[in-house]
C-alpha positions as CSV (number, residue, x, y, z in Angstrom):
1,X,18.3,39.7,-3.5
2,X,17.9,43.5,-3.6
3,X,20.7,46.0,-4.4
4,X,22.7,47.2,-1.4
5,X,21.5,50.9,-1.4
6,X,18.3,50.4,-3.4
7,X,16.0,47.9,-1.7
8,X,13.3,48.0,-4.4
9,X,15.7,47.0,-7.1
10,X,16.4,43.3,-7.6
11,X,19.2,42.9,-10.1
12,X,19.7,39.1,-9.7
13,X,18.5,36.0,-7.9
14,X,20.7,34.1,-5.6
15,X,19.7,30.4,-5.0
16,X,20.5,28.9,-1.6
17,X,22.1,25.5,-1.7
18,X,23.1,23.7,1.5
19,X,24.9,20.4,1.5
20,X,23.7,17.7,1.1
21,X,21.3,18.9,-1.6
22,X,18.4,16.5,-0.8
23,X,17.8,17.5,2.8
24,X,14.6,19.4,3.4
25,X,14.7,23.0,4.7
26,X,12.4,23.1,7.8
27,X,12.8,26.8,8.8
28,X,14.0,30.2,7.7
29,X,14.6,32.9,10.3
30,X,16.2,36.3,10.3
31,X,18.7,36.4,13.2
32,X,21.0,39.4,13.7
33,X,22.5,40.0,10.2
34,X,22.1,36.4,9.1
35,X,19.5,34.2,7.5
36,X,19.2,31.0,9.5
37,X,18.4,28.0,7.5
38,X,17.1,25.1,9.6
39,X,17.1,21.5,8.3
40,X,16.4,18.2,10.0
41,X,19.9,17.4,11.1
42,X,21.8,20.7,10.7
43,X,21.5,24.5,10.8
44,X,23.2,26.9,8.5
45,X,23.7,30.7,8.5
46,X,23.9,32.9,5.4
47,X,25.6,36.2,5.9
48,X,26.5,39.1,3.5
49,X,25.0,42.3,2.3
50,X,24.8,42.4,-1.5
51,X,25.0,40.2,-4.5
52,X,27.5,42.5,-6.4
53,X,30.9,40.9,-6.9
54,X,32.8,44.2,-6.6
55,X,31.5,44.9,-3.0
56,X,30.9,41.7,-1.1
57,X,29.5,38.2,-1.4
58,X,27.3,36.0,0.7
59,X,28.9,33.4,2.9
60,X,27.2,30.2,4.0
61,X,28.5,28.4,7.0
62,X,27.3,25.6,9.3
63,X,26.2,26.5,12.9
64,X,27.8,24.4,15.6
65,X,24.9,22.2,16.6
66,X,24.2,18.5,16.8
67,X,20.5,18.9,15.9
68,X,18.3,20.7,13.4
69,X,15.0,22.6,13.6
70,X,12.0,20.2,13.8
71,X,9.4,22.0,11.7
72,X,8.4,25.4,10.3
73,X,6.2,26.2,13.3
74,X,8.7,25.8,16.1
75,X,11.2,28.6,15.9
76,X,10.8,32.1,17.3
77,X,12.8,35.2,18.1
78,X,12.8,35.9,21.8
79,X,14.0,39.4,22.0
80,X,17.6,39.1,20.6
81,X,17.8,35.3,20.6
82,X,16.4,32.6,18.4
83,X,14.7,29.7,20.3
84,X,13.6,26.5,18.6
85,X,12.5,22.9,19.0
86,X,15.2,20.6,17.9
87,X,14.7,17.4,15.9
88,X,16.1,15.5,18.9
89,X,13.1,16.5,21.1
90,X,14.8,19.3,23.1
91,X,14.5,23.1,23.2
92,X,17.4,25.3,22.2
93,X,18.5,28.9,21.8
94,X,20.9,30.0,19.2
95,X,23.8,31.9,20.7
96,X,25.1,34.9,18.9
97,X,28.7,34.9,17.6
98,X,31.3,36.3,20.1
99,X,33.7,38.0,17.7
100,X,33.7,36.0,14.5
101,X,30.4,35.7,12.6
102,X,31.1,32.1,11.9
103,X,31.2,30.9,15.5
104,X,27.4,30.6,16.3
105,X,26.4,27.7,18.5
106,X,23.3,26.3,20.2
107,X,22.6,25.6,23.9
108,X,19.8,23.6,25.4
109,X,17.2,25.5,27.5
110,X,15.3,22.5,28.9
111,X,18.2,20.9,30.9
112,X,15.9,20.4,34.0
113,X,12.9,19.4,31.9
114,X,12.9,15.9,30.4
115,X,9.8,15.4,28.2
116,X,10.3,11.6,27.9
117,X,9.8,11.0,31.7
118,X,6.7,11.2,34.0
119,X,4.4,13.1,33.9
120,X,4.9,13.9,30.2
121,X,5.9,10.5,28.7
122,X,6.4,12.1,25.2
123,X,8.4,10.6,22.4
124,X,10.9,12.5,20.2
125,X,8.3,12.1,17.4
126,X,5.7,13.9,19.5
127,X,8.0,16.8,20.2
128,X,8.9,17.2,16.5
129,X,5.3,18.4,15.8
130,X,5.4,21.2,18.3
131,X,4.0,24.6,17.6
132,X,5.5,27.7,19.3
133,X,4.8,31.3,19.9
134,X,6.6,34.1,21.7
135,X,4.5,36.8,23.5
136,X,7.0,39.7,23.8
137,X,4.7,41.7,26.0
138,X,5.1,39.3,28.9
139,X,8.3,37.5,27.8
140,X,6.6,34.1,27.5
141,X,7.4,31.4,25.0
142,X,4.5,29.0,24.4
143,X,5.3,25.5,23.2
144,X,2.3,23.3,22.3
145,X,2.8,19.5,22.1
146,X,-0.4,17.5,21.7
147,X,-2.6,18.5,24.7
148,X,0.4,19.8,26.7
149,X,1.3,23.5,26.7
150,X,4.7,24.4,28.2
151,X,5.4,28.1,28.8
152,X,9.0,29.3,29.2
153,X,9.5,32.6,31.1
154,X,12.4,34.3,29.4
155,X,13.3,36.5,32.4
156,X,13.1,33.8,35.1
157,X,14.4,31.0,32.7
158,X,11.7,28.7,34.2
159,X,9.0,26.4,32.7
160,X,5.3,26.2,33.6
161,X,2.9,23.4,32.3
162,X,-0.7,23.8,31.3
163,X,-3.1,21.0,30.4
164,X,-6.0,20.9,27.9
165,X,-5.4,24.2,26.1
166,X,-5.0,22.0,22.9
167,X,-4.0,25.0,20.7
168,X,-3.5,24.3,17.0
169,X,-1.9,27.7,16.5
170,X,-0.9,30.8,18.5
171,X,-1.2,34.4,17.3
172,X,-1.4,38.0,18.6
173,X,-4.3,40.2,18.0
174,X,-4.9,43.6,19.6
175,X,-1.9,43.1,21.8
176,X,-3.3,39.9,23.3
177,X,-2.2,36.3,22.9
178,X,-4.9,34.2,21.1
179,X,-5.0,30.6,20.1
180,X,-7.3,28.5,18.0
181,X,-8.5,24.9,18.6
182,X,-10.1,22.3,16.5
């Protein structure tokens, strides 16, 4: 952790320990002034601004959510919101705190889209291996699950399905969305 007014000076290290100690951390994302720590069954937020005892300390608190973040490749910042694939097979956004920084919660963004029904017939295990990417130029969030690509339009709050893209990974190059296949 760097010093508060000297970002190139690292006076001490600060280990992060989230209870229970044996649960695997699946994602780390910067969100507002917090570090979001995703795990299989829970989400934590780390807030604070320095490691010096005389100024302030870091605070770790649990985010109000019944799910965790599925894997390291399925969480993205969509403008000012964090979107992710939950370990329960649904898609969520992390709502910012209203007034108190310890009141973050999640809300589901695929309420009208059930991936376990026709024509998808996916299992929760299939969805847990999703890869995502946010294209900020067009406001589109790409979610790749097997041979199904779902695209969420942030402005319209609507989903579109594409078949046979089979992307292993998404990335941006020269201002354009690219994907790679096997």
